[in-house]
N, C-alpha and C positions, 0 to 999 in steps of 0.2 A: 504494500500500500504506500503510495507516494503522497505525503502530506506536506503542502507548502505553508499552509496556515491552519492552526487548530480551530479557527473560528469560521472556516469557509467550507460549505458542502461541496462547492465546485472544485475544490482542490483534492477531493478524494477520488482515488481510482475506482471507477464504476464496476470493476471486476471483483471487488471485495465480496466474499461469500456472505450470504444472508441467511436468516432463519427460514425454515421451510414454510412457515405460515405468512411470510412477507409477501405483499403484492409485488411481484417481480417487475411488472411493467412500470409501476410507480417508482420503484427503486432505481430502475435504469434511467428514468427521467430526472429524478430528484437527487439520488445519491443517498448514502446512509444517514441516519439520524444521529447527530453528534451531541453527546451529553458532556457538558463542561464542568458542572458542579452539582452538589446536592446537599440538602440540609433537612433534618427531620424526615418527613415522608414526601418532600417535594424535590423535584429535579429541575435543572435549568439547562437549556440547550444552546447551541451555537448562535441561534437567532434571537436569544434573549428571552425566549418563552419559558414560563414556569408551568409545571403540571404536577398533579398528585400521582405518585407511584401506586397504582391500585393493584399491582401484582407482586409487590415486595421484591423487586428486581427480577428474579426467576424463582419465586416462591421462597425466598431465602433471607431477605434483609429484615429480619424480625424486629430489630431495634432501630430501624431507620438508618439515616445517614448522619455522620458526624458525631457519633457517641464517643465522647472524650475519654471515658474510662477504658474503652477498647484500644484507643490510640495509645494511651499511656501504658497499658498492659503490654502491648507490642514493643514499645520503646524500652521499657524496663527490662523485658526479657532479652532483647537484642544486646543490651549493655552487659547483662550478666552471663548469658550463654546463648550466642546467636545460632549455634547449631550443634547438635550431637545426635548421632544415629541411635537406633534402638535394636541393632543387630547383636548377636553373639553375647547375650545376657547383659548388654549395656543398656542403661536407661537414664532418666534424669528425674528430679523431684517434681517438675511441673507436669510431665506426662503421666507420672505415677498418680499424682493427685487428681488429674483429670480422669484417669481410668477409674479410680475409686469413686469419684463423684458421679460419673456417668452410670456406672453399674448400680449405684445406690438409687438413682432416679429411675432405672429401667424396671420393667416388669419383674416379678419375683423369679421367673424362670431363667433370667439372664444374670450371669455372674462374671463374664470375662469380656475384655475389649481388645480389639486389634485395630490399630490406626492406619488410615490411608489418606489420600488427598482429595477424594471426591466421592459422590454417590455412585458413579459408574464403577470406580475402583472398589467401593465397598461391596457392590453386587458381584463384581468379578471375583473378589476374595471369597465371598460366600459360596459361589459356585465351586471354587477350588477346594474349599473346606469340606463341602458336601462330598466331593469325589474322594478326597484324601481320607475322610472319616470312614467311608464304606470300604475303601481298599484296606484300611487298618483293621477292619472287622472281617476281612476276607470275603467281602461281598462285591466281587469285581464286576458283576453285571448290573449292580444296583446304582445306576448313574443318571437316569433320565430325570429331568426337572420339568414340572408342569407350570406354565405361565398362563396368561389369559389374553384373549383378543383385546386389543386396545390398551394393554398394559404397557407402562413405561418403566424401564429399569436401567437406562443408561445407554451409552454409545460405544463402549469397547466391543471387541469382537464377541466376547462371551456374553456380556450384559446386553449388547445389542441383539443377540440371538433370542433374548427374552422380551425385547421391546417390540411388541406385535403391532407396530404401526407401519404402514406402507413406506413412508418417507425414510424410515430407518433400515428397512429390510430390502426393499426393492433396489436392485442394481448394486447392492453391497454383498450379494451372495449370502445373505443371512436368512434363516439360522444356519450356523456353520456345519451342523451335522444333525443326525436324528436323535440326539440326546435331549433336544429341546422340543417339548410338546406344548400343545395349546388347547385350552377349553374356552367356552363362550364368555363374553363380557357380561358382567352382572348388572346390566342397565335395564331396569324394569320398564321405563318409558319407551325405549326403542326396541327391545327384543322380547318382551313378554308376549305370550300367545293370547288370543282373544279370550276374554272372560277369566284369565288366570290372575289370581290374587298375588300380591307381593310375596306372601309367605309361600304360596305354591310355586312361584317362579324361583325363589331362593332354594327351595327344596329340590326342584328339578335340576338346577345348575349344580347343586351339591352332588346329586346322583350322577350327573355327567362326569364329575371328577372321579367318583368311585368306578364308574363304568370304564373310564379310560385306564385307570390303574389295573383293573382286572383284564382288560383287553391287551395291555402291554405286558402284563405279568407283574405282580407285586414285588417279585425279586429283581425287577429291572427299574422300578420307579423309586427315586431317592428323595425327592423334595417337591414341595408345592410352594410357589412364590407369588405374592400379591401385595399391592398397597392396600392397607385397610380401607381407605377411601382413595379411589383412583384419582390422580391429579391431571397430569399432562394428557392423558387419554380422553379427557372431557369433564373432569371433576364429577365423579360418579360414586355416590354413596352406595353401599351394598344393600340388597333387599333384606328385610327382616329375617333373622335366623340363618342367613347364608353362612357367615363366618364360623359360628359355633358348629354347624353341621360339617363344614369342610375340615375343621380341626379334629372332630371326632373321627372322620374318615382317615385322616392322616395318622392318627394314633392307632387305628385298627390295622393299618397295613405297614406300620413302622416307616412312615414317610415323614421326613423332617419338614416342619412348618417354618417358612421364612417370611417375615413381615418386612416389607420395604418401607421404612419410616423416613426416607430421605426428605419427603415433603410433609408427611403427617406429624413427624416428631416435634416435641417442644411446644405443646399447647395449641397447635394449629387447629385441631379438630374438637377442641373443648376439653380435652384431657392431655396429660403430659405426652401420651403416646396414642397413635391411632389404634393400636392393638387393644388398648384399654377401652376405647370408644366402641369397638366392635365385639369386645368380650372374649379375647383369646390370649393364650400364653405361647409365644413363639419359642422355637428352638434356636433360631438365628434372627437377628435384626440388622438392618442396614440403616445408617444415618449419616447425614452431612448437612448441607445448607444452613439451617437455623442453629446448628451446633456452634457456629462462630458468628452468627448473624451475617454470614458471607463476607466478613471483613478480611479473613485470610482463608485459603483453601485447607479444609480438613474434613475428614470423614472417618467413620468407624464401622467395623463389622463386629457386632456383639453376639455372644453365644452362651448357651447354657453350660453348666458344669458337665453334663453328660457328654456333650460334644467335645468340650475342652479336654476332658480326661482321656478320651480315646486318642485325640491328637497328641497330647503330651506323652502318653505311654508309647505311641508308635514312632515318634520322631527320631529316637536314637537309631532306628534302622538305617536312615539316610544321613545321619550325623546332625542334621538340622531340620527344622520345619521350613521348607523352601519357598516361603512367600515373604516378600519384603520390598519396600520402596524406599529409596534414598531419603525422601522427605516425609515418609510415614512417621507420625508422631513427632514432627518437627517442633522443637520447644517453643518457638515464637507463636506458631499456629495454636499449639496446645495452651499457651498462656492466654491467648485471646479467647479461645473456646471456654476455658475455665472461668474467665471473667464474665463471659456471656452467661454461663450457668449461674454465677453469683448474682448477676443483675436480675435474671428471671426470678430467683428466689426473693431477693431483697425488695423488689418492686411488685411482687405478686403478679407477675405477668399472666399466669393462669387465671387468677381471680379477675383480672382486668378483661381478659378474653371472655370469660363466662358472663361478666356484667354487660358486655356489649353484644353478645350473641342474639338476644331477643330483638334488638333494634336492627342488627344486620340482616336477620332472616325475615323480619317484617318488611324491610325495604326490598329485599330480594324477591319475596313473594309478590310484591306490588308490580314488579316488572312483568309478571305473568299476565297482567291485564292488557298488554300490548299485543296487537294481532300478529306481530312478527315472532313472538315468543311462544314456543310450544310447551316448554317446561322450565321451571326453576328448580334448582337442587343445590345441596351443600351440607356442610357440617362445620361447626365452630365458626371461625372466620375464614372459611373457604367456600366459595360459591360459584355457580355458573348458571347461565341461561342457554337454551338451545333454540336457535333460529329456525323457523319453518316458513315455507311459502303458503301452506294451508294448515291452519290451526286444527281444523276438524279431522283431516285425514293424516296429519303429521308429515305430510310430504315435505321433503327438503328442497332447497334451492338447487338448481343445476350447479355443478362445480365451477363452471365458467363465470357464474355470478359473483363468486368470491364474497359470499354474504358476511362471514365473520370478519375478514379484513376490511370490508366496507364499513361495517359497524365500528370497528376499531378506529378508522380514520375520522368518523363523525364524532365519536366519543372523545377522541384526542383533541378535536377542535374545541371541545368544552373544557379542556384543561385536565383531563383524566386519562391515564394510561392503564389499560387492562390487557387481556391477552386472548387473541383468537386461538381456538382449539379445534381438534379434529371433529368432524361431524357437525360443523357450524355451531360449535360451542363457543362460549365467550366467558372466560374465567375472571373471577374477582378474588383477590387474595392480598389484602392490604397488610403492611407491616403490623405486627402485634401491638405496637404502641399507638396505633390509630385512635383518635378521639371520637366521641359521639358526633361532634360537629363535622369532623372530616368524613365519617361514614355517610352522613347526609350529603356532603359535597360530592362524594364519589357517586352515589346513586342518583343525585340530581343530574350530574353530568351524563350518566348512562341513559337516564330517561330522556334528556334533551337530545342525545345522540340517536336514540331509537326513533324519535319523531322525525328527525331530518333524514336518517338513513332509510326510512320507510319509502319515501318518494324515490330515492335512488335505486332501491331494490325492486320496486314495483314498476318502474318505467320500462 
């Protein structure tokens, strides 16, 4: 990228890669959107415009921008210990403290933490741990992992093999092999059968998981992975009873349950963890994003003592447990993550989220009154609407209409940035520090954008 002036869109090389939901025609004409600074939950661009960040960066800036305590935590740690790896039984006090605090906060089933640099790496590590675990137990065929249609789990080759979205798998030759299986997306509005209740839909999809395990052979299926509340696939809360039924099936066939908490974790869904919200106890969890409020890259793969003990007992065979990243458990990133967790506790961020949830969901439900909106859905401070061309039949707009990116443009003109999603979804995920007045400002902007976008989409 060739930049002559940081304040000029015209100076940016138009070949810069863009996000898959970006309107490519508009991008080619205008160039990328350059952000120059941010404060609180507001961002400022190269044209001097300010707008509310209604999607918390990429579901991650929980404490907003410019949190001085995180800046100071990074600076202090850089002065004391700017780097130290965590290989070969080496560690440091900061990452030890973070591991202890993180496992204290985790569900009761989770006791150990392995640090990485991102959510994709956390999922990749989880996959490797599942395979290593079964090899250690002599179950060399028990390697298949079940994901879900529209599930998002990252972009590495292994994690991307579980990200069942066309833009990630098409033309990347993913999934990479037949170890990665897929069942239906648990979206009641879009995929339920006629006259099927939500409970019946959830039970049917759970039976589909069991049927797949039996068809493949329980001795070949190692794990089931899912976000408790699906995020990038469309912000899709599960149907009632679905997750407990899936957990019961996993226990029946000795299949490890992996909860991908990269977006759900740290109060986003109204509990500290999405697995609490849906009522399950995972064997493995992945986390990142809000772990450091996105101030520095850090993620973690968390596991139960059952999984850890098998790995620890088996690792002498090869001399080491052969997963590790140079920057995994980086002390500066760990210091910022630790300070983030302290802020969550001291400021009762979970209580703040719960206090704002009724207002958030009341405003979200009101969007359903627009004829463009087929469904509103969400959990905690995570929500979405689904755009339709016909509210009664639930028919979607033709892909060429670019309904969700069109709405994005109109909402952005109101000073609010949200996120277009697959299936003409439109995601809303403000920083957790959002205030009641700011929630109203976000939804006022979306309502105004829906009114102006209607004419553009109906023309």
